[in-house]
VOPAGU-2260 file (C-alpha; in pm, 1 decimal, decimal comma):
REM VOPAGU-2260
SITE   aa  ch    i         X         Y         Z
SITE  MET   A    0    8556,3   10374,6    5462,1
SITE  VAL   A    1    8404,1   10119,9    5210,6
SITE  GLU   A    2    8767,0    9934,3    5230,9
SITE  PHE   A    3    8725,6    9897,9    5599,3
SITE  LEU   A    4    8356,8    9781,1    5586,7
SITE  LEU   A    5    8398,6    9565,1    5307,3
SITE  GLU   A    6    8730,1    9399,7    5478,9
SITE  ASN   A    7    8518,8    9364,3    5847,5
SITE  LYS   A    8    8238,0    9250,5    5728,5
SITE  SER   A    9    8200,6    8927,8    5893,4
SITE  PHE   A   10    8328,1    9125,1    6236,5
SITE  LEU   A   11    8092,3    9418,4    6215,5
SITE  THR   A   12    7741,4    9143,9    6118,9
SITE  LYS   A   13    7842,3    8908,9    6453,6
SITE  GLY   A   14    7961,2    9253,4    6646,3
SITE  PHE   A   15    7550,7    9370,4    6568,0
SITE  GLU   A   16    7423,4    9043,3    6668,2
SITE  ILE   A   17    7575,8    9015,2    6955,5
SITE  MET   A   18    7513,8    9368,9    7054,1
SITE  ALA   A   19    7131,7    9259,9    7034,2
SITE  ALA   A   20    7188,3    8949,9    7227,8
SITE  VAL   A   21    7363,4    9120,1    7499,2
SITE  VAL   A   22    7124,7    9411,7    7515,2
SITE  GLY   A   23    6857,6    9129,3    7520,1
SITE  ILE   A   24    7002,8    8960,0    7827,1
SITE  LEU   A   25    7060,8    9353,1    8003,7
SITE  TYR   A   26    6714,7    9378,0    7966,4
SITE  PHE   A   27    6591,0    9059,4    7998,8
SITE  LYS   A   28    6403,0    9099,4    8364,3
SITE  LYS   A   29    6244,1    9369,3    8210,7
SITE  TYR   A   30    6067,3    9148,7    7947,0
SITE  ARG   A   31    6067,3    8804,6    8182,9
SITE  HIS   A   32    5677,3    8800,6    8213,1
SITE  THR   A   33    5611,4    8890,2    7855,9
SITE  ALA   A   34    5630,3    8718,9    7528,5
SITE  ALA   A   35    5912,9    8927,9    7405,8
SITE  LYS   A   36    6151,1    8715,4    7656,6
SITE  TYR   A   37    6097,0    8452,2    7368,4
SITE  PHE   A   38    6290,4    8680,1    7116,2
SITE  ILE   A   39    6553,4    8757,7    7355,9
SITE  TYR   A   40    6641,5    8369,1    7387,2
SITE  ILE   A   41    6636,9    8379,1    6960,4
SITE  LEU   A   42    6838,8    8702,6    6967,5
SITE  ILE   A   43    7059,1    8432,0    7192,5
SITE  TYR   A   44    7061,3    8186,1    6967,0
SITE  ILE   A   45    7171,4    8351,4    6664,4
SITE  ALA   A   46    7478,9    8518,5    6840,7
SITE  VAL   A   47    7593,1    8159,0    6942,3
SITE  LEU   A   48    7504,2    8038,7    6620,4
SITE  GLU   A   49    7699,5    8310,7    6424,5
SITE  LEU   A   50    7991,0    8202,4    6686,8
SITE  ILE   A   51    7988,6    7791,2    6601,3
SITE  GLY   A   52    7934,3    7896,4    6217,6
SITE  SER   A   53    8237,4    8054,2    6157,9
SITE  TYR   A   54    8436,8    7746,2    6226,1
SITE  THR   A   55    8588,6    7753,6    5867,1
SITE  VAL   A   56    8691,6    8051,4    5962,8
SITE  TYR   A   57    8865,3    7978,0    6277,3
SITE  VAL   A   58    9047,9    7703,5    6181,1
SITE  ASP   A   59    9157,8    7868,0    5862,0
SITE  ASN   A   60    9342,9    8190,1    6066,5
SITE  TYR   A   61    9443,5    8037,2    6412,4
SITE  GLY   A   62    9737,2    7762,1    6397,2
SITE  PHE   A   63    9621,9    7601,5    6679,9
SITE  LEU   A   64    9341,0    7400,9    6491,6
SITE  SER   A   65    9553,7    7317,6    6233,0
SITE  ASP   A   66    9425,1    6984,2    6334,4
SITE  ILE   A   67    9042,0    7030,9    6343,9
SITE  LYS   A   68    9137,8    7163,7    5999,0
SITE  ASP   A   69    9333,2    6817,4    5854,2
SITE  ILE   A   70    9042,7    6621,0    6007,2
SITE  LEU   A   71    8739,6    6831,8    5823,7
SITE  LYS   A   72    8925,1    6870,5    5498,9
SITE  GLY   A   73    8736,7    6670,7    5253,0
SITE  THR   A   74    8480,6    6581,1    5404,4
SITE  LEU   A   75    8129,0    6734,9    5394,9
SITE  PHE   A   76    8160,4    6980,1    5707,1
SITE  GLU   A   77    8477,5    7166,8    5539,2
SITE  ARG   A   78    8271,7    7409,5    5452,9
SITE  ASN   A   79    7980,1    7534,7    5621,2
SITE  ALA   A   80    7653,2    7574,6    5391,1
SITE  TRP   A   81    7527,9    7291,7    5530,1
SITE  TYR   A   82    7508,4    7456,0    5913,0
SITE  TYR   A   83    7325,0    7800,0    5839,6
SITE  THR   A   84    7124,7    7624,9    5572,8
SITE  PHE   A   85    6949,9    7395,5    5902,1
SITE  PHE   A   86    7046,5    7606,0    6191,5
SITE  TRP   A   87    6996,6    7999,6    5988,9
SITE  LYS   A   88    6789,7    7962,7    5700,1
SITE  ILE   A   89    6565,0    7685,2    5852,8
SITE  GLY   A   90    6577,8    7696,0    6209,7
SITE  ALA   A   91    6579,0    8080,5    6277,4
SITE  ILE   A   92    6254,5    8114,0    6039,5
SITE  ILE   A   93    6043,7    7826,7    6257,5
SITE  LEU   A   94    6163,8    8010,4    6554,9
SITE  PHE   A   95    6064,1    8361,8    6475,3
SITE  SER   A   96    5717,3    8179,5    6372,5
SITE  SER   A   97    5701,3    8002,0    6682,1
SITE  TYR   A   98    5728,9    8334,1    6866,6
SITE  TYR   A   99    5478,6    8527,3    6624,6
SITE  GLN   A  100    5219,1    8268,0    6690,3
SITE  LYS   A  101    5242,1    8355,0    7040,0
SITE  ILE   A  102    5212,1    8739,6    7036,3
SITE  LEU   A  103    4913,5    8705,7    6742,0
SITE  LYS   A  104    4569,3    8718,1    6845,4
SITE  LYS   A  105    4392,0    8629,2    6567,8
SITE  ASP   A  106    4346,5    8211,1    6556,6
SITE  TYR   A  107    4312,8    8242,8    6182,8
SITE  PHE   A  108    4615,0    8413,9    6133,6
SITE  ILE   A  109    4828,6    8171,1    6383,8
SITE  LYS   A  110    4678,7    7881,6    6215,6
SITE  LEU   A  111    4756,0    7999,2    5881,2
SITE  LEU   A  112    5136,5    8087,4    5988,5
SITE  ARG   A  113    5170,4    7761,4    6169,2
SITE  TRP   A  114    5050,6    7567,2    5848,0
SITE  SER   A  115    5290,4    7786,6    5632,0
SITE  SER   A  116    5561,8    7697,9    5884,5
SITE  TYR   A  117    5484,5    7298,0    5832,4
SITE  THR   A  118    5470,4    7348,8    5479,4
SITE  PHE   A  119    5769,9    7518,1    5495,5
SITE  LEU   A  120    5953,2    7273,1    5674,1
SITE  ILE   A  121    5824,7    7014,1    5458,4
SITE  ILE   A  122    5933,7    7155,6    5129,1
SITE  SER   A  123    6301,3    7236,6    5311,5
SITE  PHE   A  124    6377,6    6872,2    5377,8
SITE  VAL   A  125    6282,0    6720,7    5036,2
SITE  LEU   A  126    6508,8    6941,4    4898,4
SITE  ILE   A  127    6783,1    6897,9    5115,9
SITE  PHE   A  128    6709,5    6480,4    5086,9
SITE  SER   A  129    6662,9    6519,5    4674,1
SITE  ASP   A  130    7025,9    6731,9    4673,2
SITE  SER   A  131    7202,5    6633,6    4966,3
SITE  THR   A  132    7513,7    6733,5    4790,5
SITE  ARG   A  133    7425,7    7123,7    4782,3
SITE  PHE   A  134    7288,6    7088,5    5130,8
SITE  PHE   A  135    7669,0    7090,9    5170,8
SITE  LYS   A  136    7828,9    7272,9    4928,5
SITE  GLY   A  137    7536,2    7532,3    4814,4
SITE  SER   A  138    7303,9    7669,8    4906,3
SITE  PHE   A  139    6899,3    7654,7    4824,2
SITE  PRO   A  140    6713,1    7957,0    4642,7
SITE  VAL   A  141    6377,3    7844,6    4750,5
SITE  ILE   A  142    6405,0    7785,8    5124,0
SITE  SER   A  143    6580,0    8132,9    5150,8
SITE  ILE   A  144    6221,2    8290,3    4938,5
SITE  LEU   A  145    5993,5    8054,8    5129,5
SITE  GLY   A  146    6183,0    8164,4    5472,3
SITE  ALA   A  147    6166,8    8553,7    5319,6
SITE  ILE   A  148    5761,2    8432,3    5303,7
SITE  ILE   A  149    5732,6    8312,6    5635,9
SITE  ILE   A  150    5891,9    8591,4    5796,1
SITE  MET   A  151    5658,1    8893,9    5597,5
SITE  GLU   A  152    5327,5    8680,8    5662,0
SITE  CYS   A  153    5468,7    8696,0    6065,7
SITE  ALA   A  154    5526,7    9128,5    6052,4
SITE  VAL   A  155    5203,1    9148,2    5785,0
SITE  PHE   A  156    4999,9    9002,7    6059,9
SITE  TYR   A  157    5119,4    9148,2    6298,7
SITE  PHE   A  158    5057,4    9513,2    6143,7
SITE  PHE   A  159    4699,5    9423,9    6034,4
SITE  GLU   A  160    4609,8    9307,8    6417,0
SITE  ILE   A  161    4770,2    9610,4    6549,7
SITE  LEU   A  162    4542,6    9861,9    6289,0
SITE  GLN   A  163    4213,2    9657,2    6442,2
SITE  SER   A  164    4327,1    9730,5    6791,9
SITE  GLU   A  165    4341,9   10045,2    7047,0
SITE  LYS   A  166    4703,3    9969,6    7048,7
SITE  VAL   A  167    4781,3   10136,4    6717,9
SITE  LEU   A  168    4774,1   10478,7    6957,9
SITE  ILE   A  169    5051,6   10349,8    7142,8
SITE  PHE   A  170    5205,7   10104,6    6876,4
SITE  TYR   A  171    5555,1   10243,8    6928,7
SITE  LYS   A  172    5579,5   10176,9    7313,7
SITE  SER   A  173    5581,9    9775,8    7181,7
SITE  ILE   A  174    5851,5    9602,4    7154,9
SITE  ASN   A  175    5687,1    9367,3    6863,0
SITE  PHE   A  176    5631,7    9708,4    6641,2
SITE  TYR   A  177    6032,7    9731,4    6636,9
SITE  ILE   A  178    6100,7    9334,7    6589,6
SITE  SER   A  179    5838,1    9389,9    6288,4
SITE  SER   A  180    5964,8    9674,3    6103,7
SITE  SER   A  181    6303,6    9571,7    6137,2
SITE  ILE   A  182    6280,3    9223,5    6002,6
SITE  LEU   A  183    6029,1    9346,5    5732,4
SITE  LEU   A  184    6252,5    9599,5    5603,2
SITE  PHE   A  185    6564,8    9349,8    5624,5
SITE  TRP   A  186    6380,5    9090,5    5420,0
SITE  LEU   A  187    6237,8    9315,4    5140,4
SITE  THR   A  188    6615,0    9459,6    5126,7
SITE  TYR   A  189    6782,9    9085,2    5137,9
SITE  THR   A  190    6492,7    8877,1    4940,0
SITE  PRO   A  191    6609,1    9025,4    4586,9
SITE  LEU   A  192    6901,2    8948,2    4629,8
SITE  ILE   A  193    6884,9    8597,9    4612,1
SITE  PHE   A  194    6698,7    8628,1    4249,9
SITE  PHE   A  195    7071,9    8818,8    4096,9
SITE  SER   A  196    7269,8    8490,2    4332,1
SITE  LYS   A  197    7398,2    8409,8    3959,6
SITE  TYR   A  198    7563,0    8688,0    3956,3
SITE  TYR   A  199    7754,1    8676,1    4298,9
SITE  THR   A  200    8093,1    8616,9    4055,6
SITE  VAL   A  201    8485,7    8673,1    4186,3
SITE  GLU   A  202    8462,1    8788,8    3795,4
SITE  ASP   A  203    8201,8    9060,7    3875,6
SITE  LEU   A  204    8374,3    9222,9    4179,7
SITE  GLU   A  205    8159,4    9533,6    4175,4
SITE  TYR   A  206    7810,3    9369,4    4239,5
SITE  VAL   A  207    8017,0    9128,8    4480,5
SITE  ASN   A  208    8078,4    9460,1    4690,6
SITE  LEU   A  209    7791,1    9625,2    4607,8
SITE  ARG   A  210    7553,0    9306,8    4759,0
SITE  LYS   A  211    7771,9    9280,7    5064,1
SITE  LEU   A  212    7743,2    9661,8    5150,2
SITE  ILE   A  213    7378,1    9612,5    5122,7
SITE  ILE   A  214    7395,1    9295,6    5355,9
SITE  LEU   A  215    7561,6    9505,4    5607,2
SITE  ALA   A  216    7392,1    9813,2    5605,4
SITE  ALA   A  217    7060,3    9580,0    5660,8
SITE  ILE   A  218    7179,1    9371,7    5909,0
SITE  GLY   A  219    7304,8    9676,4    6132,2
SITE  CYS   A  220    6984,4    9824,1    6070,0
SITE  MET   A  221    6792,5    9567,7    6168,6
SITE  TYR   A  222    6958,3    9451,0    6542,2
SITE  THR   A  223    7064,0    9803,0    6612,6
SITE  THR   A  224    6661,1    9880,7    6595,5
SITE  PHE   A  225    6614,1    9556,0    6802,2
SITE  ALA   A  226    6853,5    9693,4    7057,3
SITE  ILE   A  227    6709,8   10033,0    7079,5
SITE  GLY   A  228    6323,3    9889,6    7081,2
SITE  LEU   A  229    6414,7    9625,5    7355,4
SITE  ILE   A  230    6567,8    9955,8    7551,3
SITE  ILE   A  231    6287,2   10189,3    7483,3
SITE  SER   A  232    5976,3    9996,7    7502,0
SITE  GLU   A  233    5733,5    9939,9    7776,4
SITE  PRO   A  234    5635,3    9567,1    7869,4
SITE  ASP   A  235    5461,3    9671,8    8184,8
SITE  ILE   A  236    5206,6    9895,0    7958,1
SITE  ILE   A  237    5204,6    9629,7    7632,8
SITE  LYS   A  238    5172,8    9309,0    7761,6
SITE  GLU   A  239    5100,6    8996,6    7575,9
SITE  ASP   A  240    4858,1    8698,3    7652,0
SITE  ASN   A  241    5046,6    8424,8    7527,1
SITE  ILE   A  242    5341,5    8383,6    7724,3
SITE  GLU   A  243    5305,0    8040,1    7790,6
């Protein structure tokens, strides 16, 4: 079982992401008059992002793409580190931040989240421009950590507002409860792994495999929770006001 999970980690990860996006599309009509429709857009963005981001796998495994592989070989785009840094570690974080700015009610939470996002963007681009080699060939742990902080802000602000409102009595009917719970759990699980990234080497195979399993489990739980939330939530009862 463990070997199966490790060998098919990439496939399973994309499967969870596509599953959540498909559920979002199927239930879009249910949420078209609420802010949750923007969350569905994010799920679709992530699914497409992952499919395109696997271009390195496609050119390695499919012979008819050999010409493209030859073109990419030796270029900055031979690896997809740049793609995930820009579109996932930065882009997805900003999208989630924008979504929470739509559903939060308190102005000071919205402003704090907005300025946190601006600061995150500035720091991210400064890091990228100051070390373009790493942008194309490696990763920036600082960007990942700052992104995690943004996500945690989103979830904490949401829960704080819920606890101070009447919605706390029917929190389980809101899609935003499932979104906030799952992303908070995911980033609380994933963030500590960033600090141990230096141990992610081929020589330490046990840690590499353990890390892969932890991330796969966290991803599976998060996207499954998204899908379940979209199915069982009641947007007609819990409607969001900020859906411009």
